[in-house]
C-alpha positions as CSV (number, residue, x, y, z in Angstrom):
1,M,-15.1,18.4,7.9
2,A,-14.3,19.2,4.3
3,D,-12.2,22.2,3.6
4,K,-14.1,23.2,0.6
5,I,-16.9,21.7,-1.4
6,V,-17.0,22.7,-5.1
7,Q,-20.0,22.1,-7.1
8,Q,-19.8,23.8,-10.4
9,N,-23.4,23.4,-11.7
10,F,-26.4,21.2,-10.8
11,N,-25.5,18.5,-13.4
12,E,-22.2,17.3,-11.8
13,I,-20.6,16.7,-8.4
14,V,-16.9,17.7,-8.0
15,I,-14.9,16.2,-5.2
16,D,-11.2,16.4,-4.4
17,D,-9.9,12.9,-5.1
18,G,-6.4,13.8,-4.5
19,S,-5.5,13.7,-8.2
20,V,-2.6,15.9,-9.4
21,K,-1.1,16.7,-12.8
22,V,2.5,16.1,-12.6
23,P,5.0,17.5,-15.1
24,I,7.8,15.1,-16.1
25,R,11.1,16.8,-16.6
26,N,14.4,15.5,-17.8
27,K,17.7,16.3,-15.9
28,H,18.0,19.5,-17.9
29,G,14.6,20.8,-16.5
30,E,12.9,20.4,-19.8
31,Q,9.3,19.1,-19.7
32,I,9.1,15.7,-21.6
33,G,5.5,14.9,-20.5
34,E,2.7,15.4,-18.0
35,F,0.4,12.8,-16.4
36,S,-2.4,12.9,-14.0
37,F,-2.8,10.5,-11.1
38,R,-3.8,10.2,-7.5
39,P,-0.3,9.7,-5.6
40,T,-1.9,9.1,-2.3
41,D,-4.3,6.4,-3.4
42,I,-3.6,3.6,-0.9
43,G,-4.0,1.0,-3.6
44,I,-1.3,2.4,-5.7
45,I,1.4,1.1,-3.3
46,D,0.2,-2.5,-4.0
47,R,-0.2,-2.0,-7.7
48,F,3.2,-0.5,-7.9
49,N,4.8,-3.2,-5.9
50,S,3.1,-5.8,-8.0
51,M,4.2,-4.2,-11.2
52,V,7.9,-4.1,-9.9
53,A,7.7,-7.8,-9.0
54,D,6.3,-8.6,-12.4
55,F,8.8,-6.5,-14.3
56,D,10.8,-9.7,-15.3
57,K,7.6,-11.1,-16.7
58,I,6.8,-7.8,-18.6
59,V,10.3,-7.9,-20.2
60,E,10.4,-11.6,-20.7
61,P,9.8,-11.3,-24.6
62,L,13.1,-9.4,-24.8
63,E,15.2,-12.3,-23.6
64,S,15.4,-13.7,-27.2
65,V,16.0,-10.3,-28.6
66,N,19.3,-8.8,-29.7
67,I,18.9,-5.2,-28.6
68,K,21.3,-2.7,-30.4
69,P,23.2,-0.2,-28.4
70,D,20.7,2.4,-29.6
71,G,17.8,0.5,-28.1
72,T,16.5,-0.8,-31.3
73,V,16.0,-4.2,-32.8
74,D,16.6,-5.6,-36.3
75,E,13.2,-4.7,-37.9
76,K,13.9,-7.1,-40.6
77,N,13.8,-9.9,-38.1
78,D,10.0,-10.3,-37.6
79,A,10.4,-12.4,-34.5
80,E,12.6,-9.7,-32.8
81,A,10.2,-7.0,-33.8
82,A,7.3,-8.8,-32.5
83,A,9.0,-9.6,-29.3
84,M,9.8,-6.0,-28.8
85,R,6.1,-4.9,-29.5
86,E,4.9,-7.5,-27.1
87,A,7.2,-6.3,-24.3
88,E,6.1,-2.7,-25.1
89,Q,2.4,-3.6,-24.9
90,R,2.9,-5.5,-21.7
91,L,4.7,-2.5,-20.1
92,Y,2.1,0.2,-21.4
93,S,-0.7,-2.0,-20.0
94,A,1.0,-2.4,-16.7
95,C,1.7,1.3,-16.4
96,D,-1.8,2.4,-17.4
97,T,-3.3,-0.1,-14.9
98,L,-1.0,1.2,-12.2
99,F,-2.2,4.8,-12.7
100,G,-5.5,4.3,-14.2
101,G,-4.8,6.0,-17.4
102,N,-2.1,7.9,-19.2
103,M,1.1,6.9,-17.7
104,S,2.6,5.1,-20.8
105,E,2.0,8.0,-23.1
106,A,3.2,10.6,-20.7
107,F,6.5,8.9,-20.0
108,F,7.1,7.0,-23.3
109,G,5.5,9.3,-25.9
110,K,8.8,10.8,-26.6
111,M,11.2,8.2,-25.7
112,H,11.1,4.4,-26.3
113,P,10.8,2.7,-22.9
114,F,13.5,0.1,-23.6
115,S,16.1,2.8,-24.7
116,P,19.3,2.2,-22.8
117,I,20.3,4.9,-20.2
118,N,23.6,4.3,-18.2
119,G,23.1,0.5,-18.2
120,R,19.4,0.4,-17.5
121,F,16.2,0.8,-19.7
122,Y,14.6,4.1,-19.7
123,C,11.4,2.6,-18.3
124,E,13.3,1.5,-15.1
125,N,14.5,5.1,-14.6
126,A,10.9,6.2,-15.0
127,L,9.5,3.7,-12.6
128,S,12.2,4.5,-10.0
129,A,11.4,8.2,-10.2
130,V,7.6,7.5,-9.9
131,G,8.3,5.2,-6.9
132,A,10.3,7.9,-5.2
133,Y,7.6,10.5,-5.9
134,I,4.8,8.3,-4.5
135,S,6.8,7.8,-1.4
136,R,7.4,11.5,-0.8
137,Q,3.7,12.2,-1.4
138,F,2.7,9.6,1.1
139,D,5.1,10.9,3.7
140,R,3.8,14.4,3.3
141,E,0.2,13.3,3.6
142,V,0.9,11.2,6.7
143,K,2.4,14.2,8.4
144,R,-0.5,16.3,7.6
145,I,-2.9,13.7,9.0
146,N,-0.7,13.2,12.1
147,S,-0.8,17.0,12.7
148,R,-4.5,17.2,12.5
149,V,-5.0,14.2,14.7
150,E,-2.5,15.7,17.2
151,Q,-5.0,18.8,17.5
152,Y,-7.8,16.6,18.4
153,T,-5.9,14.3,20.8
154,H,-3.6,16.6,22.7
155,G,-5.9,17.2,25.7
156,Y,-6.4,13.5,26.2
157,R,-2.6,12.8,26.2
158,T,-1.7,15.8,28.4
159,G,-4.6,15.1,30.9
160,K,-6.1,18.7,30.3
161,H,-9.4,17.2,29.5
162,K,-10.0,15.8,33.1
163,G,-12.0,17.5,35.7
164,G,-13.7,19.8,33.3
165,N,-10.6,21.7,32.7
166,N,-11.4,24.6,30.5
167,N,-8.6,25.7,28.3
168,G,-5.9,24.9,30.9
169,R,-7.7,26.9,33.7
170,K,-8.2,25.2,37.1
171,P,-11.8,24.3,37.9
172,S,-13.6,26.8,40.3
173,A,-13.8,26.1,44.0
174,K,-17.7,26.4,43.7
175,S,-18.2,22.9,42.6
């Protein structure tokens, strides 16, 4: 049933939960972060869709903020600085909830999430990339599952299981 069972010692149980460490690279191939998560966790789809649906609520504090072209706000304006921090915290909390951990640090540790990139916030680019990655992982896993199911159900669909058929050979005349 299990491909391999790993038990490192008598004081722990180690199982494959599907978690992966994923390097995050910029378009030049330079690694800008790394995060660990379970891309085929069925619940991640609902959490991701919920986060995308709530994105306007997450960035709501920024509606009253004048963001400069470099992605910063006037630090002397306490209200704007506080609004930026609130939006950051909302985003970090949502990202970390989505992935159960380190997503905000991995993606935004080297670049502010609300930095403008080609007319979008950097965090929007990051979330789009994560969504595409999750979709590819699910597609790959579904193909693997379907292939395995095919092995077990092939005889039923072809009729080879009927009449005691033994590996495609005809039943003997002795019966």
